[in-house]
C-alpha positions in Angstrom: 11.3 -12.2 11.7 8.5 -10.0 10.4 8.2 -9.6 6.9 6.3 -7.9 4.2 6.0 -9.3 0.8 4.9 -7.3 -2.1 3.5 -8.7 -5.5 1.5 -7.8 -8.6 3.7 -4.8 -10.1 4.4 -5.1 -13.8 3.9 -3.2 -17.0 0.5 -1.9 -18.0 -0.9 0.4 -20.5 -2.6 3.5 -19.6 -5.9 3.2 -18.5 -5.3 -0.3 -17.4 -5.6 -2.0 -13.9 -3.3 -3.8 -11.7 -3.8 -5.3 -8.2 -0.8 -5.2 -5.7 -0.7 -7.5 -3.0 0.9 -7.3 0.3 1.4 -10.5 2.4 2.7 -10.7 5.9 4.8 -13.5 7.4 5.4 -13.8 11.5 2.6 -11.2 12.3 -1.0 -10.8 11.8 -1.7 -7.6 9.8 -5.0 -7.0 11.2 -3.6 -5.7 14.1 -1.4 -3.0 12.2 -2.2 0.0 10.4 -0.9 -0.9 6.5 0.2 1.6 4.3 1.0 1.8 0.8 3.7 4.0 -0.2 5.3 4.6 -3.8 8.5 6.1 -5.0 9.1 7.3 -8.7 13.2 8.2 -9.7 14.2 11.4 -8.4 11.4 11.9 -5.9 10.3 11.5 -2.5 8.6 8.5 -1.3 4.9 9.3 -0.8 1.9 7.7 0.9 -0.9 6.3 -1.6 -3.4 4.8 0.5 -3.7 3.2 4.1 -6.1 1.0 5.8 -6.7 1.4 9.9 -6.4 -1.8 12.0 -9.0 -0.7 14.6 -12.2 0.1 12.2 -11.0 -0.4 8.4 -11.1 3.0 7.7 -9.3 4.0 4.7 -7.4 7.1 3.3 -6.3 7.9 -0.1 -3.6 10.3 -1.6 -5.8 13.4 -3.4 -3.8 11.9 -6.8 -5.6 8.5 -6.5 -8.8 8.9 -5.1 -11.3 7.3 -7.2 -9.1 5.0 -9.0 -7.6 3.0 -6.4 -8.8 0.9 -3.5 -7.1 -0.7 -0.9 -8.6 -3.8 1.0 -7.8 -6.3 3.5 -8.5 -10.0 3.6 -7.9 -11.1 7.1 -8.0 -15.0 6.3 -5.2 -14.5 3.9 -3.4 -12.2 5.8 -3.0 -9.9 3.0 -3.8 -6.5 2.1 -4.5 -5.4 -1.5 -4.3 -2.3 -3.6 -6.5 -2.2 -6.7 -5.8 0.4 -9.1 -7.9 1.2 -11.9 -7.2 3.8 -14.7 -3.5 3.8 -14.5 -1.8 6.9 -15.6 2.2 7.4 -16.7 2.3 9.2 -13.5 1.4 6.2 -11.3 4.6 5.0 -12.5 6.9 4.3 -9.3 8.0 1.5 -6.9 5.1 0.6 -4.6 6.0 -0.4 -1.3 3.6 -1.8 1.5 4.2 -1.0 5.6 3.1 -1.7 8.6 2.7 0.6 11.9 2.4 -1.3 15.1 1.1 1.5 17.4 -1.9 2.2 15.2 -3.9 -0.8 16.7 -2.8 -0.2 20.6 -3.0 3.4 20.5 -6.3 3.6 18.5 -5.7 6.2 15.9 -6.6 6.4 12.3 -3.7 5.4 9.7 -1.9 8.4 8.0 1.0 8.7 5.8 3.5 9.7 8.0 6.3 7.3 7.1 8.3 7.4 10.8 5.3 5.6 12.2 5.7 2.5 10.1 8.5 -0.1 11.4 8.6 -2.8 9.0 8.6 -2.6 5.1 8.6 -4.6 2.3 11.0 -4.4 -0.5 8.5 -3.1 -3.1 7.2 -3.7 -6.6 7.7 -2.0 -9.7 4.7 -0.5 -11.6 5.2 1.3 -15.2 2.5 2.7 -16.8 3.5 3.2 -20.7 2.1 2.8 -24.1 
């Protein structure tokens, strides 16, 4: 069964860093566009970053540009989200998701949630002093 598992969340002070991991089982991540999304209480789930399967191109929400970095380790079948200079407004549950059509159809990853068929259970990130 295809499964995504996030880890690495926690409580961190403003200005601190965390690295989230998204590990896959039963499928190979490098054949999927992978996205990181987040959802804060009372807010819509929003795209944070994604990485394309075809060429490794990355994309970031304006709110995290210059602070977050997405990367992929094919040998470990894992995608990472390095989060630096964290702010209280980054507090949310973070989800990774896999889009199975991106590789086959050759389009660049984006934040359209309906494209992502597989989702992890989420990991809580809390930024607070």
